[in-house]
C-alpha positions in Angstrom: 87.5 122.9 22.4 89.0 120.9 25.0 87.4 119.6 28.0 88.6 120.9 30.7 88.6 120.2 34.7 88.2 122.5 37.9 90.4 124.4 39.7 91.3 122.0 43.2 90.0 124.7 45.9 91.7 125.9 48.9 91.1 123.7 51.6 92.3 124.1 55.3 94.2 120.5 56.7 90.5 120.0 59.0 88.2 120.6 55.6 86.7 117.3 54.4 86.9 117.4 50.2 83.6 118.5 49.1 81.3 115.1 48.2 78.0 114.7 46.7 75.3 114.4 49.3 77.0 116.4 51.7 73.4 118.0 52.1 70.9 115.2 51.5 67.9 115.8 54.6 66.5 112.2 55.8 63.3 111.3 57.4 63.7 110.1 61.1 61.2 107.7 62.0 60.6 109.6 65.6 59.9 113.1 63.3 61.4 115.5 61.5 64.8 115.6 59.5 68.5 115.2 59.4 71.7 115.8 57.4 72.3 112.3 56.8 76.0 111.0 58.3 77.6 108.8 55.3 80.0 106.5 57.1 79.5 103.3 54.3 82.6 104.7 52.9 84.1 101.2 52.9 81.3 99.7 50.7 81.2 102.9 48.3 82.5 106.3 49.0 80.2 109.3 48.1 81.8 111.0 44.8 84.0 114.1 45.1 82.1 117.3 43.6 85.3 117.8 41.9 84.8 114.5 40.1 81.3 114.9 38.9 82.1 118.9 37.8 84.3 117.1 35.5 82.0 114.5 33.7 79.7 117.0 33.8 81.8 119.1 31.8 82.8 116.2 29.4 79.3 114.7 28.9 78.5 117.1 26.1 81.5 116.1 24.2 80.8 112.0 24.6 81.9 110.1 21.5 82.7 106.8 20.8 86.4 105.9 21.9 88.7 104.1 19.3 85.8 103.8 16.8 85.5 107.1 14.9 86.8 109.4 12.5 85.0 112.8 14.0 86.1 115.1 16.3 84.0 114.1 19.5 85.4 110.7 18.6 88.6 111.6 19.3 88.3 114.2 22.0 87.1 110.9 23.7 89.3 108.3 22.9 92.1 111.1 24.1 90.4 111.7 27.1 90.7 107.4 27.2 94.3 107.5 26.7 95.1 110.4 29.0 93.1 109.3 32.3 94.9 105.8 31.5 98.2 108.2 32.1 96.8 109.7 35.0 96.0 106.5 36.7 99.3 105.4 35.7 100.9 108.1 37.6 98.7 108.0 40.3 99.8 104.0 41.5 103.4 105.3 40.3 103.4 102.5 37.9 106.5 101.4 35.8 107.6 102.1 32.1 106.4 98.3 31.0 103.2 97.8 33.2 100.0 97.6 31.3 97.1 99.3 33.1 93.6 97.7 32.5 89.9 99.8 32.9 88.2 97.0 34.0 84.5 97.3 36.1 86.0 97.2 40.0 88.3 95.3 41.6 86.3 92.2 41.6 86.8 92.3 38.5 90.2 93.3 37.8 91.3 90.1 40.2 89.2 87.8 38.0 91.0 89.0 35.0 94.4 88.8 36.8 93.3 84.7 37.5 91.9 83.6 33.9 95.5 85.1 32.8 97.9 83.0 35.2 99.5 80.0 34.1 97.9 76.8 34.0 100.1 75.5 36.7 100.3 78.3 38.9 100.0 78.2 42.9 98.4 80.8 44.4 98.7 81.9 48.1 96.2 84.1 49.9 95.2 84.7 53.5 91.7 83.8 54.5 91.4 87.3 55.9 91.0 88.7 52.8 87.6 90.3 50.8 85.7 87.9 48.5 86.6 90.1 46.2 91.0 88.8 46.3 89.7 85.2 48.3 87.5 83.6 45.8 88.6 84.6 42.2 91.1 82.2 42.2 89.6 78.5 42.0 90.5 77.3 39.3 94.1 77.2 40.3 95.5 75.3 43.0 94.9 77.2 46.1 96.7 77.6 49.8 94.7 79.6 52.2 96.9 80.7 54.6 95.7 81.3 58.8 94.7 84.6 60.0 97.7 86.1 61.3 97.8 87.7 64.5 100.5 90.3 64.1 101.9 91.8 60.7 105.2 89.6 61.8 103.4 86.8 61.8 101.8 87.5 58.7 105.3 87.3 56.7 106.4 84.1 58.8 103.0 82.4 57.4 103.9 83.3 54.2 107.8 82.9 54.0 107.0 79.1 55.2 104.1 78.2 52.9 106.6 79.4 50.1 109.4 77.5 51.0 106.7 74.1 51.5 105.9 75.2 46.9 107.3 73.9 44.0 110.2 76.5 43.1 110.1 75.5 40.0 106.6 76.5 39.3 105.2 79.7 38.9 103.1 81.3 41.9 101.1 84.4 43.0 100.6 86.5 46.2 97.0 88.2 46.8 96.7 90.2 49.8 94.9 93.4 51.1 96.6 96.7 51.5 94.3 97.3 54.2 91.7 95.2 55.6 88.1 96.1 54.9 86.9 94.6 58.4 89.2 96.5 60.9 90.8 99.3 58.6 94.7 97.2 60.1 97.7 97.9 57.1 99.2 94.8 56.1 102.9 94.8 55.5 102.6 94.8 51.9 106.3 95.8 51.3 107.6 92.6 53.6 105.5 90.5 52.1 106.4 91.1 48.4 109.7 90.9 49.5 108.6 87.6 50.8 107.1 87.0 47.7 109.6 87.8 45.5 112.4 85.7 47.7 111.0 82.6 46.6 110.4 83.1 42.8 106.6 84.1 43.6 104.7 87.2 42.1 102.4 89.5 44.1 98.8 91.0 43.5 98.0 94.0 45.6 93.6 94.7 46.4 94.1 98.7 46.9 90.7 98.6 47.1 90.6 99.8 50.6 94.2 101.4 50.6 94.2 103.9 47.7 91.2 106.2 49.4 92.8 106.4 52.1 97.0 106.5 51.1 98.9 106.9 48.6 99.9 103.7 46.4 103.2 102.7 44.6 103.8 99.9 42.8 107.4 100.5 42.9 108.0 101.6 46.4 106.0 98.3 47.6 107.3 96.3 44.6 103.9 94.6 43.7 103.6 92.7 40.6 100.2 94.2 40.2 97.9 96.5 41.7 93.6 96.7 41.6 91.2 99.0 42.9 87.4 99.9 42.3 86.7 103.5 41.3 83.5 103.7 43.7 85.6 103.7 46.4 88.0 106.5 45.4 85.2 108.8 45.5 84.0 108.2 41.1 80.6 107.1 41.0 80.6 105.3 38.4 81.5 101.4 37.8 84.8 101.1 36.9 87.9 99.4 38.3 91.8 99.1 37.4 94.3 96.5 37.0 97.5 97.6 36.7 101.1 96.0 36.6 103.5 93.6 34.9 102.4 92.8 31.4 103.8 89.5 30.4 100.7 87.1 31.5 98.6 89.2 30.7 99.9 89.6 27.0 100.1 86.0 27.2 96.6 85.5 28.3 93.8 84.7 26.2 91.6 87.6 26.4 89.3 88.4 29.3 86.3 89.0 27.0 86.3 88.4 23.0 85.2 90.8 20.8 86.0 93.9 19.0 88.8 96.3 20.6 90.4 93.2 21.8 91.4 92.1 18.3 94.0 93.2 16.0 93.1 91.3 12.5 90.4 88.6 12.1 90.7 86.7 8.4 88.7 83.7 7.9 90.4 80.1 7.2 89.7 77.8 4.2 87.7 75.7 6.3 85.2 78.0 7.4 86.7 79.2 10.8 88.5 82.5 11.4 91.5 83.3 12.9 92.2 85.9 15.0 95.2 88.2 16.2 94.6 89.5 19.4 96.3 92.9 20.9 99.4 93.0 23.3 98.3 96.3 24.5 96.2 96.5 27.6 93.0 96.8 24.3 93.7 92.8 24.4 91.5 93.0 27.8 89.3 95.8 26.8 87.3 94.5 24.4 84.1 96.3 23.5 83.0 100.2 24.0 85.0 101.2 27.1 83.5 103.0 29.8 85.5 106.5 29.3 83.4 108.4 31.4 84.2 105.5 34.2 87.8 106.0 33.1 87.7 109.6 33.5 86.1 109.8 36.8 88.7 108.1 38.7 91.7 110.2 36.6 90.0 112.8 38.3 89.5 111.6 41.5 93.1 110.3 41.5 94.1 114.3 40.4 91.7 115.3 43.2 93.4 113.6 45.9 96.6 114.2 44.4 96.0 118.4 44.5 94.7 118.0 48.0 97.7 116.5 49.4 98.2 113.0 51.1 99.9 114.6 54.0 96.5 116.6 55.0 94.0 113.7 53.8 96.2 111.0 55.9 96.5 113.4 58.8 92.4 114.7 58.6 91.5 110.8 58.6 93.8 109.5 61.2 92.0 112.4 63.9 88.5 111.1 62.6 90.0 107.5 63.2 91.3 108.7 67.1 87.8 110.2 67.5 85.7 107.5 66.7 88.3 104.5 68.3 88.0 106.7 71.6 84.5 107.1 71.7 84.0 103.9 71.7 86.6 103.1 74.1 84.9 104.7 76.6 81.6 102.4 76.2 82.1 99.2 78.0 79.9 97.4 76.3 81.4 98.0 72.8 84.1 95.4 71.7 86.5 96.6 68.5 87.6 94.1 66.3 91.0 93.9 65.7 93.8 91.4 64.3 97.1 93.4 64.9 96.2 94.9 68.3 95.2 98.5 69.4 98.3 100.2 68.4 98.2 99.1 64.7 98.2 101.3 62.2 95.2 101.6 60.1 92.2 103.5 58.0 88.9 105.0 58.6 87.2 101.7 58.6 86.6 100.3 62.1 84.3 96.9 63.4 82.6 96.2 66.4 79.5 94.7 68.5 78.2 96.1 71.4 76.7 92.9 74.2 73.3 92.4 73.8 72.2 94.0 70.6 71.8 92.1 67.1 73.9 94.6 64.8 71.7 93.9 62.3 69.4 95.8 65.0 71.8 98.3 66.2 72.6 99.4 62.4 68.8 100.1 61.5 68.6 102.0 64.5 71.5 104.9 64.0 69.8 104.9 60.7 66.3 105.4 61.3 66.8 107.2 64.4 70.1 109.2 63.8 70.0 109.5 60.9 73.1 107.6 60.4 74.6 105.3 57.2 77.0 102.2 58.6 77.1 98.6 57.4 76.2 95.3 59.1 77.2 91.8 58.9 80.1 89.6 57.9 81.4 92.4 55.2 82.2 89.8 51.7 85.0 89.0 54.6 83.3 86.1 56.4 85.9 83.7 57.0 88.0 86.7 58.7 84.7 88.0 60.7 83.8 84.8 62.2 87.7 84.0 63.0 87.2 87.4 65.2 84.3 86.8 66.6 84.6 83.4 67.0 81.6 82.1 65.6 79.9 79.1 64.3 79.1 79.5 60.0 75.9 78.1 60.5 74.1 80.0 62.9 72.8 83.7 62.4 70.7 86.5 64.2 67.4 87.8 63.9 66.2 91.5 64.4 64.1 92.5 66.8 65.3 90.8 69.7 68.8 90.7 71.6 71.4 88.4 69.6 73.4 88.0 72.4 73.5 88.4 75.8 76.2 90.5 77.6 79.6 88.2 77.2 78.0 86.0 74.8 79.5 86.1 71.6 77.9 87.7 68.7 77.0 86.5 65.2 78.1 89.5 63.0 79.4 93.1 63.6 78.7 97.1 62.8 80.9 98.9 60.6 81.9 102.5 60.6 83.8 103.7 57.8 84.9 107.4 56.6 86.9 109.2 54.7 88.7 112.7 52.8 84.7 114.1 52.7 83.2 113.3 56.4 82.5 116.2 58.1 83.7 116.3 62.2 80.3 116.2 63.3 79.4 113.1 61.4 81.8 111.3 63.6 80.5 112.6 66.5 77.0 112.1 65.9 77.8 108.6 65.7 79.4 108.7 69.1 76.7 110.0 71.0 73.9 107.8 68.7 75.9 104.8 70.0 76.1 105.7 73.5 72.6 106.8 73.8 71.6 103.4 72.0 73.6 101.5 74.3 72.2 103.3 77.5 68.9 103.7 76.5 68.2 101.6 73.9 66.6 102.3 70.8 63.3 104.2 70.5 61.5 102.2 67.7 60.3 98.6 67.7 61.9 97.0 64.3 61.1 93.4 62.6 62.8 91.2 60.1 62.1 92.0 56.4 64.0 90.8 53.3 66.8 89.4 55.6 66.8 92.8 56.7 66.0 94.4 60.2 63.7 97.7 59.6 61.7 100.0 61.6 58.0 98.9 62.7 55.4 100.3 60.9 52.0 100.2 63.1 
């Protein structure tokens, strides 16, 4: 018996992919219920129904991986390694590349940071998500100022690389799409600049892979990292894929079973360890076979749905949201590269006279719309875009800034392959109504969050 996957359903250009939670009803503080509009895809996208069905089909056959001679263990091992091949194909990996399953993008980039040569210099823009901004602290890090055009990003990197020691190893870390503005970065051009100066480059594709095809060969990046939970997979897993040499030379990310090929006692009482040189070197312990299979299922589902169709539909939603917000004078959309920059379905904005936490709470409590507010784990970037002092913060329940003054944080709306048109239309209508009429309910701060006041 083998585990089979569900067949891809016929889908029209305008139809969203079926996701879990698409029919969930949530209560409103003003009374009644409404179907929940999940517009926080940039944090965690809902799982595709296809992925959930595939995982459920496998669940009765769950067994240990790389550990047993039994049928279920062999089946699970084959499933795990086939998932690795599926994801490698999804990323258009080169034959010599390694693909390591991790817990998340953050885990992937921390793994790579541990694998860097001791004298490696790292170059990273201040615009990065903290997952790609912070893991390099044990190395020499050059933080680059936020560019205002894609061309400026390339020129800034080229100047920084020209000043480095040309004989030492270097790594550039860059996002593919901003988790704040949704803007696409010039990855191919940045990779060319890195390689021209003898540096390597890792792509944080957490926000790119769910929205666009990612090819290591076409982009010519050395590594790519992304998370399953942003790619419509429901479990805590991620991927680091790319060049094998630094990974093979590094000490295992975790020491333990699975990473070790041979362990022997020495006469002095210690132990000698021979580590694997394959991806298993950094996958110690029993692997998350369900998480890996879920990512592979999502990769298949997106590929079979057709990237041209998915991208075209998402761009329609992007244009709808941006046009709707542009008609509300009190709303300012945040951007590094300008209004004409290509972007994915991630848009951040501020509203004159509103505390962003207050506004997001009202969208949820009064309209059943889930968005995100704050600094989005990209504090330097958001503060640069807002022009705010990092020592200040707002308080819920009252306007944080008068019209024309600087906001202290922002609101982010994000969407993707599972978003119905009705959700973005409801969002635009709710923003317009809140700006013109104000909130219908009172709100207060509780544990640092803005929530509806009771009583």
